[in-house]
C-alpha positions as CSV (number, residue, x, y, z in Angstrom):
1,M,44.1,-19.5,227.7
2,A,45.7,-19.1,231.1
3,T,48.6,-16.5,231.4
4,L,51.8,-17.5,233.1
5,S,53.1,-14.8,235.5
6,S,56.7,-14.5,236.7
7,S,55.5,-12.8,240.0
8,P,54.9,-15.0,243.0
9,S,51.3,-15.6,243.9
10,P,50.0,-13.2,246.6
11,S,48.8,-16.3,248.5
12,I,52.4,-17.4,249.0
13,L,53.8,-14.0,249.9
14,S,51.4,-13.3,252.7
15,S,49.2,-15.7,254.6
16,S,46.9,-12.8,255.5
17,T,45.7,-12.5,251.9
18,A,45.5,-16.2,251.3
19,N,42.2,-17.6,250.0
20,P,40.7,-19.5,253.0
21,K,39.8,-22.3,250.6
22,T,43.4,-22.5,249.3
23,P,45.8,-24.2,251.7
24,S,48.7,-21.9,252.5
25,L,52.3,-23.1,252.3
26,K,53.8,-23.7,255.7
27,P,57.4,-22.9,256.5
28,P,59.6,-26.0,257.0
29,L,59.8,-27.4,260.5
30,L,62.5,-25.8,262.6
31,F,62.2,-28.2,265.5
32,F,62.7,-31.9,265.9
33,P,60.3,-34.4,267.2
34,K,60.8,-35.0,270.9
35,P,62.7,-38.3,270.7
36,L,65.1,-36.8,268.1
37,T,65.6,-33.7,270.2
38,T,66.4,-35.7,273.3
39,A,68.9,-37.8,271.3
40,L,70.6,-34.7,269.9
41,T,70.8,-33.0,273.3
42,T,72.5,-36.2,274.7
43,A,74.9,-36.3,271.9
44,L,75.8,-32.6,272.3
45,A,76.3,-33.1,276.1
46,T,78.5,-36.1,275.5
47,T,80.6,-34.1,272.9
48,T,81.0,-31.2,275.4
49,L,82.2,-33.6,278.1
50,L,84.7,-35.1,275.7
51,L,86.0,-31.7,274.8
52,T,86.3,-30.3,278.3
53,S,87.5,-33.5,280.2
54,P,91.2,-34.5,279.8
55,P,91.8,-37.9,278.3
56,S,92.5,-40.6,280.8
57,S,95.9,-41.3,279.2
58,I,97.0,-37.8,280.1
59,A,96.0,-37.9,283.7
60,S,98.6,-36.0,285.9
61,D,101.0,-38.1,287.9
62,A,101.0,-37.7,291.7
63,Y,104.2,-37.7,293.8
64,N,105.1,-37.9,297.4
65,V,108.2,-36.2,298.8
66,Y,110.6,-38.5,300.6
67,Y,112.8,-37.0,303.4
68,G,116.0,-38.9,303.9
69,T,118.2,-38.6,307.0
70,A,121.3,-40.4,305.8
71,A,121.9,-41.8,309.3
72,S,125.0,-44.0,309.8
73,A,124.6,-47.7,310.4
74,A,125.5,-47.2,314.0
75,N,122.7,-44.7,314.5
76,Y,120.2,-46.5,312.4
77,G,117.5,-46.9,315.0
78,G,114.8,-48.7,313.1
79,Y,112.3,-47.9,310.4
80,G,110.6,-44.6,311.2
81,G,110.6,-44.3,315.0
82,N,109.4,-41.1,316.6
83,S,111.8,-38.7,315.0
84,D,110.7,-36.0,312.7
85,K,112.3,-37.0,309.4
86,K,111.3,-33.8,307.7
87,A,113.1,-31.7,310.3
88,S,116.2,-33.8,310.3
89,A,116.3,-34.5,306.5
90,E,119.6,-34.2,304.6
91,Y,118.1,-34.9,301.2
92,V,114.7,-35.2,299.4
93,Y,113.4,-36.7,296.3
94,D,109.9,-37.4,294.8
95,V,108.3,-40.9,294.8
96,P,105.5,-41.7,292.4
97,D,102.2,-42.5,294.0
98,G,101.8,-46.2,294.3
99,W,105.5,-47.1,294.6
100,K,106.6,-49.1,297.6
101,E,109.5,-48.6,300.0
102,R,112.0,-51.4,300.4
103,L,113.3,-51.3,304.0
104,V,117.1,-51.2,304.1
105,S,118.9,-53.3,306.7
106,K,121.7,-52.1,309.0
107,V,124.1,-54.5,307.3
108,E,123.2,-53.2,303.8
109,K,123.5,-49.6,305.0
110,G,126.9,-50.4,306.5
111,T,128.4,-52.2,303.5
112,N,127.3,-50.2,300.5
113,G,125.8,-47.1,302.1
114,T,122.2,-47.6,300.8
115,D,120.0,-45.3,302.7
116,S,116.6,-45.6,301.0
117,E,114.9,-47.3,298.1
118,F,111.5,-47.3,296.4
119,Y,110.2,-49.5,293.6
120,N,107.3,-49.9,291.2
121,P,105.3,-52.9,292.5
122,K,104.2,-53.7,288.9
123,K,107.9,-54.0,287.9
124,R,110.3,-54.3,290.8
125,Q,113.3,-53.5,288.6
126,E,111.9,-50.0,288.0
127,K,113.2,-48.2,291.1
128,E,115.0,-45.4,292.7
129,Y,117.4,-45.4,295.6
130,L,120.1,-43.4,297.4
131,T,123.5,-44.3,298.7
132,F,125.9,-42.1,300.7
133,L,129.5,-42.2,301.8
134,A,130.9,-40.1,304.7
135,G,134.2,-38.2,304.5
136,F,133.9,-36.4,301.2
137,R,134.3,-32.6,301.3
138,Q,134.1,-32.2,297.5
139,L,133.6,-34.1,294.3
140,A,136.5,-35.8,292.6
141,P,136.5,-35.9,288.7
142,K,133.4,-37.3,287.1
143,D,134.9,-40.6,285.9
144,V,136.6,-41.3,289.2
145,I,133.3,-40.8,291.1
146,L,131.4,-43.1,288.9
147,N,134.0,-45.9,289.1
148,N,134.1,-45.5,292.9
149,L,130.4,-45.9,293.1
150,A,130.6,-49.1,291.0
151,L,133.0,-50.7,293.4
152,S,130.1,-51.4,295.9
153,D,127.4,-51.8,293.3
154,V,127.6,-54.9,291.1
155,E,124.6,-53.9,289.0
156,L,126.3,-50.6,288.2
157,Q,129.5,-52.4,287.3
158,D,127.6,-54.6,284.8
159,L,125.7,-51.6,283.4
160,I,128.9,-49.6,282.8
161,A,130.7,-52.5,281.3
162,G,127.9,-53.2,278.7
163,A,126.8,-49.6,278.1
164,D,125.8,-48.6,274.6
165,S,126.3,-44.9,275.7
166,L,127.3,-43.1,278.8
167,V,126.8,-39.3,279.1
168,S,128.0,-37.2,282.0
169,E,127.7,-33.5,282.8
170,E,128.0,-31.0,285.6
171,K,125.1,-28.9,286.9
172,K,124.7,-26.3,289.7
173,D,121.5,-25.6,291.6
174,E,120.2,-22.2,292.6
175,N,122.6,-22.1,295.6
176,G,125.6,-23.0,293.4
177,Q,125.9,-26.5,294.7
178,L,127.6,-28.8,292.1
179,Y,125.9,-32.0,290.9
180,Y,127.3,-34.7,288.6
181,V,124.6,-36.1,286.3
182,Y,125.1,-39.4,284.5
183,E,122.8,-41.2,282.0
184,I,123.7,-44.7,281.0
185,D,122.0,-46.6,278.3
186,G,122.9,-50.3,278.7
187,I,121.8,-53.7,277.4
188,G,118.1,-53.8,278.3
189,K,118.4,-51.2,281.0
190,H,118.6,-47.5,281.5
191,S,120.0,-45.6,284.5
192,L,120.0,-41.9,285.6
193,I,122.4,-41.0,288.4
194,A,122.9,-37.7,290.3
195,V,125.9,-37.2,292.6
196,T,126.7,-34.3,295.0
197,C,128.6,-33.5,298.1
198,A,127.2,-31.8,301.2
199,K,127.7,-32.0,305.0
200,N,131.0,-33.9,304.5
201,K,129.1,-36.7,302.7
202,L,128.7,-37.9,299.1
203,Y,125.1,-38.6,298.0
204,A,124.3,-40.6,294.9
205,H,120.7,-40.9,293.7
206,F,119.9,-43.7,291.2
207,V,116.9,-44.2,288.9
208,N,116.9,-47.5,287.1
209,A,114.5,-49.1,284.7
210,P,114.4,-52.0,282.2
211,A,114.3,-50.8,278.6
212,P,110.5,-51.4,278.1
213,E,109.6,-49.5,281.2
214,W,112.1,-46.7,280.3
215,K,110.3,-46.2,277.0
216,R,106.9,-46.2,278.7
217,D,107.7,-44.1,281.8
218,E,110.6,-41.9,280.7
219,D,108.8,-38.6,281.7
220,T,108.1,-40.0,285.2
221,L,111.6,-41.4,285.7
222,R,113.2,-38.1,284.6
223,H,111.0,-36.2,287.0
224,I,112.1,-38.2,290.0
225,H,115.7,-38.0,288.9
226,E,115.5,-34.2,288.7
227,S,113.7,-34.0,292.0
228,F,116.7,-35.1,294.1
229,K,118.5,-32.5,296.1
230,T,120.2,-32.0,299.4
231,V,118.6,-29.8,302.0
232,G,119.7,-27.9,305.1
233,S,123.1,-26.2,305.5
234,S,126.1,-27.7,303.7
């Protein structure tokens, strides 16, 4: 009778002592057939790309700096000309890449003080613009300033009249210059406004958007709102 042994067979422990006539056990395959290896390599490469490349929805926004001269209607010599706007700028703000400039007429500049305006061509009501008024040495109280701005801006009048909320605050830049900041949440529309005085002028920068665009582009709109500042000596 055969005897069962608990010790492994020598032929399994070492291939050198295996009986040539007895097939030795081969270790399991540690490689893949070529087609599978190629497929796995491709999958790993794709996974690496997905992990190292930013998702398209998080692509960084690009902005262009606009240099505004705040020229009076009498000295408004056209659109651009040969002057160096950067050297003569009185204020700056960022414009999202792809936004279009709306050229302001002399009549408009003379009546409501609009100096510059840009808009999103995909939704023209999503825009930013700047108005200025001469003869202001310092800012009046916040509510007075906002009401005075609304006198020449019908859209602002309507927005204030139907506002669900209106928040205002004072801020100072690194040079100690005072800015009034307003945020108005109206019926179907949102507005961010920054107002300051410099060079004996009052500057008001507006960022407006319909409610759907505000919800979608809030980060961009807040960025361009916060980018506004006056430049040069006061």
